[in-house]
LUMBATI-680599 format. One line per 10 residues: number of its first residue (from 0); their letters; for each residue x, y, z of N, C-alpha, C. Coordinates in nm, 4 decimals, decimal comma. Last residue first. Layout:
BEGIN
NUM> A> X:Y:Z:X:Y:Z:X:Y:Z | ...;
This chain:
BEGIN
223> GAAIGFGPIA> 7,9427:9,6136:8,8068:7,7999:9,5979:8,8294:7,7206:9,6740:8,7247 | 8,1933:9,6895:8,7261:8,1541:9,5505:8,7066:8,0057:9,5294:8,7231 | 8,2863:9,9361:8,7786:8,2004:9,9237:8,6607:8,1481:9,7841:8,6404 | 8,4573:9,9131:8,9898:8,3244:9,9668:9,0161:8,2307:9,9524:8,8985 | 8,6468:9,6310:8,8739:8,6217:9,7386:8,9709:8,4775:9,7814:8,9769 | 8,5702:9,5058:8,5540:8,6729:9,5367:8,6528:8,6213:9,6468:8,7447 | 8,3597:9,4849:8,3854:8,4114:9,3588:8,4395:8,5187:9,3805:8,5433 | 8,4527:9,7467:8,1682:8,3464:9,6612:8,2196:8,4022:9,5261:8,2663 | 8,7022:9,9664:8,2800:8,6726:9,8597:8,1847:8,5615:9,7736:8,2433 | 8,6639:10,3173:8,3496:8,6733:10,1784:8,3939:8,6351:10,0814:8,2819;
213> FKKEVKSIAQ> 8,6353:10,5849:8,2843:8,7371:10,5083:8,2136:8,7436:10,3612:8,2506 | 8,4225:10,6843:8,4381:8,4338:10,7204:8,2974:8,5257:10,6265:8,2208 | 8,4631:10,5918:8,6940:8,3416:10,5504:8,6232:8,3514:10,5780:8,4734 | 8,7053:10,7256:8,7551:8,6970:10,5796:8,7521:8,5785:10,5330:8,6690 | 8,6200:10,9918:8,7567:8,7184:10,9487:8,6571:8,7153:10,7969:8,6428 | 8,4517:10,9845:8,9783:8,3956:11,0175:8,8470:8,4894:10,9742:8,7350 | 8,6382:10,9276:9,1789:8,5305:10,8323:9,1511:8,4681:10,8573:9,0143 | 8,7870:11,1614:9,1838:8,8501:11,0381:9,1356:8,7453:10,9340:9,1002 | 8,5976:11,3353:9,2968:8,6495:11,3609:9,1624:8,7114:11,2345:9,1026 | 8,5679:11,2151:9,5468:8,4520:11,2289:9,4590:8,4960:11,2502:9,3146;
203> MGAYNLLIFI> 8,8233:11,2419:9,6494:8,7728:11,1077:9,6222:8,6496:11,1113:9,5330 | 8,8370:11,5225:9,6773:8,9275:11,4521:9,5887:8,8769:11,3145:9,5523 | 8,6369:11,5706:9,8681:8,6265:11,6305:9,7350:8,7159:11,5578:9,6354 | 8,7402:11,4242:10,0896:8,6094:11,3914:10,0306:8,5981:11,4440:9,8878 | 8,9829:11,5553:10,1382:8,9807:11,4127:10,1079:8,8512:11,3745:10,0372 | 8,8945:11,8099:10,1942:8,9842:11,7884:10,0810:8,9845:11,6423:10,0387 | 8,7445:11,7552:10,4266:8,6781:11,8089:10,3074:8,7638:11,7886:10,1825 | 8,9504:11,6687:10,5971:8,8394:11,5786:10,5651:8,7678:11,6253:10,4387 | 9,1051:11,9002:10,6124:9,1619:11,7782:10,5546:9,0522:11,6803:10,5140 | 8,9208:12,0656:10,7439:8,9653:12,0997:10,6085:9,0249:11,9774:10,5398;
193> GACAAYIPLT> 8,9027:11,9358:10,9914:8,7851:11,9480:10,9054:8,8220:11,9798:10,7617 | 9,1600:11,9743:11,0899:9,1134:11,8387:11,0604:8,9925:11,8412:10,9668 | 9,1491:12,2519:11,1248:9,2461:12,1932:11,0323:9,2035:12,0535:10,9917 | 8,9554:12,2623:11,3234:8,9298:12,3267:11,1948:9,0231:12,2716:11,0879 | 9,0949:12,1334:11,5250:8,9714:12,0729:11,4742:8,9347:12,1321:11,3387 | 9,2950:12,3158:11,5733:9,3322:12,1872:11,5139:9,2095:12,1129:11,4596 | 9,1264:12,5109:11,6821:9,2068:12,5402:11,5636:9,2488:12,4113:11,4937 | 9,0053:12,3936:11,9074:8,9220:12,4426:11,7969:9,0018:12,4661:11,6678 | 9,2505:12,3164:12,0608:9,1538:12,2212:12,0070:9,0685:12,2762:11,8929 | 9,4034:12,5762:12,1179:9,4489:12,4548:12,0499:9,3373:12,3746:11,9833;
183> VYTQSVIVST> 9,5216:12,8917:12,1561:9,3966:12,8160:12,1469:9,4264:12,6928:12,0621 | 9,7357:13,0590:12,1446:9,7270:12,9667:12,2580:9,5918:12,8977:12,2669 | 9,7995:13,2268:11,9362:9,6743:13,2517:12,0076:9,6581:13,1678:12,1342 | 10,0431:13,1477:11,8290:10,0176:13,2906:11,8471:9,8965:13,3180:11,9362 | 10,0333:12,8746:11,8106:10,1431:12,9343:11,8866:10,1209:13,0826:11,9135 | 9,8123:12,8456:11,6416:9,8043:12,7979:11,7800:9,9130:12,8631:11,8653 | 9,9202:12,9475:11,4044:9,8055:13,0135:11,4665:9,7947:12,9751:11,6146 | 10,1195:12,7566:11,3585:10,1562:12,8971:11,3775:10,0434:12,9721:11,4478 | 9,9652:12,5300:11,3167:10,0524:12,5356:11,4340:10,0989:12,6783:11,4635 | 9,8477:12,5973:11,0729:9,7643:12,5760:11,1910:9,8471:12,5886:11,3180;
173> RTLLEMVGIA> 10,0704:12,5984:10,9104:10,0007:12,7251:10,9348:9,9086:12,7140:11,0566 | 10,1265:12,3232:10,9167:10,2256:12,4208:10,9628:10,1582:12,5529:10,9970 | 9,8968:12,2136:10,7997:9,9271:12,1855:10,9402:10,0272:12,2856:10,9966 | 9,9145:12,3207:10,5312:9,7997:12,3455:10,6178:9,8316:12,3233:10,7659 | 10,2566:12,4305:10,4735:10,1287:12,3712:10,4320:10,0248:12,3908:10,5419 | 10,5241:12,5340:10,4398:10,4132:12,6106:10,4974:10,2787:12,5587:10,4486 | 10,7756:12,3170:10,5428:10,6843:12,3525:10,4336:10,5617:12,4203:10,4939 | 10,9556:12,2317:10,7418:10,9227:12,3734:10,7280:10,8379:12,4126:10,6097 | 10,9904:11,9720:10,7914:11,1004:12,0385:10,7219:11,0656:12,1832:10,6862 | 10,7559:11,8967:10,9198:10,8827:11,8763:10,9906:11,0010:11,9443:10,9222;
163> YCVASDTLIE> 10,5489:11,9249:10,7429:10,5601:12,0235:10,8512:10,6991:12,0183:10,9143 | 10,5323:11,6977:10,6053:10,6257:11,7977:10,5523:10,6370:11,9181:10,6453 | 10,3225:11,5623:10,7094:10,4533:11,5342:10,7692:10,5577:11,6340:10,7193 | 10,1103:11,6247:10,5491:10,1204:11,6966:10,6767:10,2561:11,6744:10,7428 | 10,1229:11,4435:10,3448:10,1722:11,5789:10,3188:10,1890:11,6586:10,4470 | 9,9941:11,2142:10,4238:10,1404:11,2188:10,4382:10,1950:11,3600:10,4197 | 9,7336:11,2771:10,3465:9,7656:11,2692:10,4887:9,9169:11,2763:10,5123 | 9,7732:11,2747:10,0661:9,7159:11,3916:10,1331:9,7507:11,3901:10,2816 | 9,8624:11,0186:10,0164:9,9575:11,1286:10,0008:9,9048:11,2562:10,0679 | 9,6199:10,8818:10,0769:9,7465:10,8456:10,1417:9,8458:10,9619:10,1349;
153> PYENSLSPLS> 9,4255:10,9872:9,9092:9,4165:11,0141:10,0540:9,5454:10,9803:10,1273 | 9,5587:10,8951:9,6568:9,5254:11,0350:9,6872:9,5120:11,0605:9,8374 | 9,5809:10,6204:9,6478:9,7019:10,6994:9,6637:9,6709:10,8443:9,7016 | 9,3430:10,5029:9,5900:9,3858:10,5000:9,7299:9,5085:10,5873:9,7543 | 9,3263:10,5092:9,3181:9,2480:10,6087:9,3922:9,2869:10,6115:9,5397 | 9,4610:10,2898:9,2262:9,5333:10,4175:9,2302:9,4587:10,5228:9,3104 | 9,2565:10,1001:9,2260:9,3637:10,0899:9,3259:9,4412:10,2198:9,3382 | 9,0967:10,1921:9,0091:9,0408:10,1777:9,1445:9,1475:10,1708:9,2536 | 9,2971:10,1984:8,7884:9,2338:10,3181:8,8443:9,1747:10,2987:8,9841 | 9,3997:9,9760:8,6613:9,4630:10,0185:8,7861:9,3923:10,1342:8,8556;
143> IRLAQPLIIA> 9,2625:9,9507:8,4245:9,2410:9,8495:8,5276:9,2923:9,8976:8,6635 | 9,3742:10,1654:8,2855:9,2321:10,1681:8,3203:9,1998:10,0670:8,4300 | 9,6370:10,0798:8,2581:9,6089:10,2051:8,3285:9,4622:10,2119:8,3708 | 9,6086:9,8448:8,1062:9,6617:9,8378:8,2421:9,6278:9,9638:8,3211 | 9,5171:9,9398:7,8579:9,4332:9,8530:7,9400:9,4781:9,8535:8,0855 | 9,7347:10,0979:7,7740:9,5996:10,1551:7,7842:9,5058:10,0707:7,8699 | 9,9560:9,9034:7,7890:9,9426:10,0149:7,8826:9,8019:10,0755:7,8883 | 9,9061:9,7122:7,5745:9,9140:9,6741:7,7152:9,8846:9,7913:7,8083 | 9,8825:9,8595:7,3259:9,7882:9,7549:7,3669:9,7884:9,7316:7,5181 | 10,0725:10,0588:7,2778:9,9418:10,0678:7,2135:9,8384:9,9704:7,2691;
133> KIAARKTMGL> 10,3017:9,9988:7,4340:10,2463:10,1340:7,4301:10,1031:10,1360:7,3804 | 10,3472:9,7279:7,3851:10,3293:9,7755:7,5227:10,2578:9,9096:7,5223 | 10,3813:9,7342:7,1094:10,2708:9,6577:7,1668:10,2424:9,7022:7,3103 | 10,6133:9,8857:7,0850:10,4886:9,9370:7,0285:10,3682:9,8651:7,0879 | 10,7964:9,7137:7,2096:10,7719:9,8474:7,2637:10,6401:9,9038:7,2132 | 10,7896:9,4943:7,0409:10,7461:9,4782:7,1779:10,7129:9,6136:7,2396 | 10,6489:9,5730:6,7168:10,7615:9,5565:6,8083:10,7071:9,5447:6,9500 | 10,4237:9,3845:6,5129:10,4501:9,4961:6,6025:10,5761:9,4680:6,6844 | 10,3562:9,1657:6,3596:10,4686:9,2484:6,3158:10,4970:9,3687:6,4032 | 10,1771:8,9910:6,4541:10,1292:9,0826:6,3502:10,2376:9,1793:6,3040;
123> SLAATMQGES> 10,3059:8,8701:6,6592:10,2841:8,7906:6,5387:10,2341:8,8756:6,4222 | 10,2913:9,0676:6,8504:10,4217:9,0367:6,7906:10,4050:8,9577:6,6618 | 10,0176:9,0501:6,9114:10,0735:9,1741:6,8583:10,2072:9,1489:6,7895 | 9,9990:8,7913:7,0161:9,9264:8,8258:6,8937:9,9832:8,9512:6,8283 | 10,1559:8,8197:7,2461:10,1940:8,7227:7,1422:10,1278:8,7563:7,0098 | 10,0049:9,0053:7,3865:10,1398:9,0399:7,3438:10,1858:8,9479:7,2320 | 9,7777:8,8502:7,4263:9,7666:8,9767:7,3548:9,9033:9,0237:7,3052 | 9,8577:8,6346:7,5790:9,8205:8,6110:7,4400:9,8091:8,7393:7,3594 | 9,8811:8,7132:7,8326:10,0041:8,7127:7,7539:9,9747:8,6907:7,6058 | 9,6208:8,9198:7,9593:9,6611:8,7923:7,8995:9,7874:8,8063:7,8152;
113> ISQISGRFIQ> 9,6831:9,1200:8,2367:9,6462:9,1149:8,0951:9,7029:8,9877:8,0336 | 9,7966:9,1231:8,4817:9,6613:9,0682:8,4728:9,6132:9,0554:8,3289 | 10,0330:9,2559:8,4574:10,0398:9,1097:8,4612:9,9022:9,0448:8,4559 | 9,9398:9,5178:8,4720:10,0041:9,4693:8,3495:10,0023:9,3170:8,3454 | 9,8463:9,5241:8,7366:9,7533:9,5470:8,6252:9,8105:9,4948:8,4941 | 10,0807:9,4819:8,8827:9,9707:9,3864:8,8928:9,8723:9,4003:8,7775 | 10,2200:9,7127:8,8048:10,2736:9,5807:8,7722:10,1634:9,4753:8,7773 | 10,0616:9,9174:8,9125:10,0782:9,9057:8,7677:10,1262:9,7664:8,7288 | 10,0990:9,8579:9,1838:9,9636:9,8607:9,1277:9,9716:9,8419:8,9764 | 10,3692:9,8917:9,2045:10,3142:9,7578:9,2276:10,1703:9,7473:9,1796;
103> SQYAAGRMGL> 10,3943:10,1625:9,1555:10,4578:10,0685:9,0634:10,4010:9,9282:9,0801 | 10,2745:10,2839:9,3738:10,2043:10,2839:9,2465:10,2635:10,1836:9,1490 | 10,4772:10,2462:9,5663:10,3467:10,1811:9,5816:10,2719:10,1743:9,4486 | 10,6875:10,3935:9,4627:10,7123:10,2561:9,5058:10,5815:10,1789:9,5199 | 10,5721:10,6419:9,4251:10,6069:10,5620:9,3077:10,6299:10,4164:9,3439 | 10,5588:10,7450:9,6816:10,4357:10,7022:9,6162:10,4622:10,6145:9,4957 | 10,8273:10,8114:9,7112:10,7694:10,7058:9,7947:10,6402:10,6535:9,7334 | 10,8442:11,0106:9,5202:10,9303:10,8926:9,5091:10,8770:10,7777:9,5943 | 10,6544:11,1953:9,6197:10,6362:11,1332:9,4893:10,7192:11,0072:9,4733 | 10,7682:11,2679:9,8625:10,6354:11,2057:9,8625:10,6096:11,1340:9,7304;
93> VVAGIVFASL> 11,0034:11,3798:9,7546:11,0095:11,2639:9,8443:10,8757:11,1921:9,8501 | 10,8991:11,5929:9,6004:10,9802:11,4876:9,5382:10,9831:11,3624:9,6248 | 10,7666:11,7492:9,7926:10,6925:11,6925:9,6802:10,7680:11,5767:9,6166 | 10,9834:11,8163:9,9638:10,8667:11,7441:10,0135:10,7902:11,6767:9,9020 | 11,1467:11,9579:9,7866:11,1959:11,8345:9,8468:11,0795:11,7505:9,9001 | 10,9772:12,1748:9,7317:11,0204:12,0858:9,6236:11,0678:11,9522:9,6800 | 10,9545:12,2891:9,9909:10,8359:12,2429:9,9170:10,8745:12,1427:9,8095 | 11,2124:12,3617:10,0546:11,1481:12,2571:10,1343:11,0263:12,2013:10,0610 | 11,4110:12,4036:9,7538:11,3238:12,4521:9,8601:11,2622:12,3343:9,9349 | 11,7490:12,3011:9,6959:11,6074:12,2949:9,6665:11,5256:12,3467:9,7839;
83> DLGLAPFVGY> 12,0357:12,2868:9,5803:11,9759:12,3813:9,6747:11,8268:12,3929:9,6422 | 12,2494:12,0214:9,5476:12,1204:12,0743:9,5029:12,0597:12,1614:9,6118 | 12,4749:11,8732:9,5991:12,4908:12,0139:9,5634:12,3637:12,0796:9,5145 | 12,4458:11,6259:9,6984:12,4497:11,6354:9,5528:12,4673:11,7794:9,5047 | 12,4210:11,6831:9,9640:12,5419:11,6129:9,9213:12,5584:11,6186:9,7697 | 12,1620:11,7976:9,9669:12,2803:11,8815:9,9928:12,4102:11,8160:9,9468 | 12,0171:11,5506:9,9034:12,0189:11,6650:9,8121:12,1337:11,7623:9,8410 | 12,0872:11,3804:10,1329:12,1058:11,3426:9,9925:12,1167:11,4638:9,9008 | 12,0508:11,5406:10,3940:12,1622:11,4598:10,3486:12,1802:11,4473:10,1991 | 11,8282:11,6882:10,4609:11,9535:11,7204:10,5282:12,0750:11,6478:10,4704;
73> YFMFLLVLVP> 11,6346:11,5872:10,2821:11,6442:11,7313:10,3094:11,7801:11,7691:10,3673 | 11,6641:11,3110:10,2785:11,6841:11,3849:10,1538:11,7025:11,5344:10,1796 | 11,6255:11,2467:10,5506:11,7392:11,1929:10,4768:11,7687:11,2754:10,3521 | 11,3817:11,3691:10,6154:11,5054:11,4145:10,6794:11,6282:11,3697:10,6006 | 11,2127:11,2134:10,4470:11,2197:11,3592:10,4365:11,3493:11,4130:10,4956 | 11,2540:10,9531:10,5443:11,2903:10,9869:10,4066:11,3044:11,1377:10,3886 | 11,1475:10,9805:10,8023:11,2879:10,9435:10,7850:11,3356:10,9804:10,6446 | 10,8796:11,0367:10,7384:10,9602:11,1355:10,8101:11,1097:11,1067:10,7946 | 10,7879:10,8008:10,6173:10,7957:10,9247:10,5402:10,8892:11,0250:10,6067 | 10,9817:10,5047:10,6969:10,8755:10,6024:10,7241:10,8975:10,7306:10,6427;
63> LGRFFWVYVD> 11,0785:10,2495:10,4631:11,1147:10,3586:10,5529:10,9963:10,4528:10,5759 | 11,0015:10,0617:10,2753:11,0477:10,0143:10,4046:11,0805:10,1223:10,5057 | 10,9456:10,1662:10,0343:10,8327:10,1132:10,1103:10,8725:10,0746:10,2516 | 11,1982:10,2350:9,9476:11,1028:10,3426:9,9746:10,9772:10,2935:10,0463 | 11,3279:9,9773:9,9287:11,3824:10,0877:10,0073:11,2745:10,1876:10,0455 | 11,1695:9,8220:9,7552:11,1978:9,7751:9,8913:11,2428:9,8905:9,9806 | 11,1851:9,9766:9,5224:11,0559:9,9537:9,5877:11,0762:9,9117:9,7329 | 11,4640:9,9587:9,4707:11,3977:10,0880:9,4879:11,2669:10,0704:9,5649 | 11,4941:9,6847:9,4346:11,5626:9,7508:9,5463:11,4967:9,8853:9,5759 | 11,3449:9,6490:9,2000:11,3040:9,5801:9,3236:11,3666:9,6458:9,4459;
53> AAARLPRIGY> 11,4967:9,7977:9,0197:11,3585:9,8380:9,0488:11,3100:9,7747:9,1783 | 11,7304:9,6456:9,0169:11,7355:9,7845:9,0627:11,5958:9,8344:9,1001 | 11,6290:9,4067:8,9055:11,6868:9,4066:9,0406:11,6912:9,5478:9,0987 | 11,5556:9,4920:8,6532:11,4537:9,4400:8,7452:11,5036:9,4427:8,8883 | 11,8072:9,5552:8,5555:11,7056:9,6604:8,5683:11,5954:9,6169:8,6630 | 11,9335:9,3051:8,5505:11,9869:9,4133:8,6360:11,8853:9,5250:8,6586 | 11,7487:9,1622:8,3645:11,7653:9,1254:8,5051:11,8252:9,2371:8,5917 | 11,5486:9,3932:8,1679:11,6507:9,2905:8,1821:11,6787:9,2698:8,3306 | 11,1878:9,4496:8,1945:11,3291:9,4872:8,1938:11,4235:9,3677:8,2010 | 10,9192:9,3931:8,2186:10,9811:9,3721:8,0883:11,1318:9,3976:8,0855;
43> VQALSIALGL> 10,8531:9,4258:8,4928:10,7851:9,3254:8,4101:10,8637:9,2920:8,2835 | 11,0173:9,6214:8,5996:10,9990:9,4964:8,6723:10,9391:9,3874:8,5847 | 10,9936:9,8263:8,4138:11,1247:9,7652:8,4361:11,1106:9,6306:8,5052 | 10,7274:9,8879:8,4486:10,7709:9,8356:8,3188:10,9073:9,7684:8,3309 | 10,7400:9,9876:8,7101:10,6610:9,8673:8,6815:10,7010:9,8055:8,5483 | 10,8972:10,2157:8,6722:10,9462:10,1062:8,7564:10,8708:9,9773:8,7266 | 10,7284:10,3727:8,5132:10,8582:10,3304:8,4613:10,9132:10,2118:8,5409 | 10,5183:10,4123:8,6939:10,4932:10,3427:8,5678:10,6238:10,2901:8,5087 | 10,6484:10,5588:8,8939:10,5921:10,4270:8,9241:10,5657:10,3463:8,7991 | 10,7066:10,7942:8,7596:10,8152:10,7095:8,8062:10,7663:10,5682:8,8361;
33> LFGIALASIV> 10,4441:10,8863:8,7039:10,5438:10,8703:8,5971:10,6554:10,7750:8,6393 | 10,3204:10,8800:8,9629:10,2619:10,8147:8,8460:10,3681:10,7854:8,7405 | 10,4860:11,0328:9,1269:10,4638:10,8919:9,1573:10,4091:10,8152:9,0391 | 10,4582:11,2825:9,0057:10,5896:11,2177:9,0120:10,5738:11,0683:9,0347 | 10,1811:11,3185:9,0496:10,2365:11,3192:8,9137:10,3721:11,2495:8,9092 | 10,1652:11,3101:9,3288:10,0900:11,2130:9,2485:10,1461:11,2041:9,1072 | 10,3240:11,5314:9,3943:10,3651:11,3969:9,4350:10,2928:11,2898:9,3551 | 10,1688:11,7399:9,2879:10,3058:11,7174:9,2397:10,3511:11,5755:9,2718 | 9,9352:11,7113:9,4407:9,9293:11,6974:9,2948:10,0680:11,6694:9,2373 | 10,0372:11,7523:9,7047:9,9661:11,6300:9,6673:9,9686:11,6078:9,5171;
23> LGMTISIGSL> 10,1549:12,0086:9,6982:10,2330:11,8907:9,7359:10,1681:11,7636:9,6843 | 9,9266:12,1564:9,6315:10,0428:12,1567:9,5426:10,1331:12,0385:9,5701 | 9,7717:12,1142:9,8535:9,7284:12,0527:9,7283:9,8398:12,0547:9,6244 | 9,9275:12,2632:10,0396:9,9004:12,1205:10,0599:9,8619:12,0528:9,9293 | 9,9132:12,5174:9,9236:10,0426:12,4525:9,9425:10,0244:12,3016:9,9572 | 9,6402:12,5643:9,9312:9,7077:12,5639:9,8012:9,8443:12,4967:9,8103 | 9,5942:12,5593:10,2074:9,5338:12,4574:10,1222:9,6062:12,4495:9,9881 | 9,6990:12,7805:10,3233:9,7763:12,6570:10,3331:9,7215:12,5467:10,2470 | 9,5038:12,9625:10,3038:9,6098:12,9710:10,2027:9,7010:12,8483:10,2083 | 9,3530:12,9153:10,5295:9,3064:12,8597:10,4026:9,4128:12,8668:10,2934;
13> LYRGWEILIA> 9,5028:13,0580:10,7198:9,4851:12,9128:10,7307:9,4469:12,8516:10,5964 | 9,4785:13,3204:10,6243:9,6119:13,2609:10,6424:9,6029:13,1085:10,6471 | 9,2040:13,3551:10,6357:9,2734:13,3633:10,5072:9,4111:13,2990:10,5142 | 9,1542:13,3233:10,9193:9,0971:13,2349:10,8188:9,1716:13,2349:10,6862 | 9,2190:13,4698:11,1354:9,3284:13,3974:11,0717:9,2808:13,3103:10,9548 | 8,9672:13,5766:11,2013:9,0842:13,6626:11,1881:9,1962:13,5958:11,1085 | 8,8091:13,3479:11,2173:8,7753:13,4536:11,1212:8,8971:13,5423:11,0957 | 8,9376:13,2098:11,4209:8,9292:13,1475:11,2875:8,8947:13,2507:11,1802 | 8,8959:13,3893:11,6298:9,0319:13,3592:11,5859:9,0315:13,3005:11,4448 | 8,6194:13,3786:11,6547:8,6834:13,5062:11,6216:8,8248:13,4840:11,5693;
3> VAEM> 8,5907:13,1120:11,7327:8,5310:13,1574:11,6069:8,5972:13,2867:11,5613 | 8,7192:13,1166:11,9807:8,7737:13,0338:11,8736:8,7207:13,0777:11,7377 | 8,5476:13,2825:12,1253:8,6862:13,3232:12,1029:8,7471:13,2466:11,9861 | 8,3175:13,1353:12,1475:8,3169:13,2529:12,0601:8,4590:13,3000:12,0280;
């Protein structure tokens, strides 16, 4: 009963962490999408130096733990650049930059799965390469990539809890504050875990509906 009373008393404070957590997730997904798409285009269509730079970026951000990246940018990179950014912004940017490294490979695979004949046909009709990519290749590639991109949501949602380490007042941080004030651990952390599970479930349900709406017949969940 004590745990229930604590959850009722601190419920609003705990639940307010959801908006911070979801803000991190949505911001990181948006950054990862835009940056990842640009990286994939550089890897597939860019000149050699651009491809090399994109490969190094992917290798770097996929090769380091989230916590190391957070500390590196929070205490080192951004201060060295003279940027006075909040912990929330740094967390969202780092999660987004790391997500971009993974999303770029999803986009690259989707682009390369499209027959080269479509690009050849577009060029033979007088389209520029840029126009063909924009009007023909990307619309198909984005739809093909949807099932794989859906994995990014739960990944970034769970990674968002690591932003606790730089002081972002997200769900886990607020949970820890409650525990430090009440000295009740398991029920409070269990409540936090339950909220994460619900957020994950709700997000995946929403993504599943988007997949079904835009999926290309023959690919992914729409194949059946």
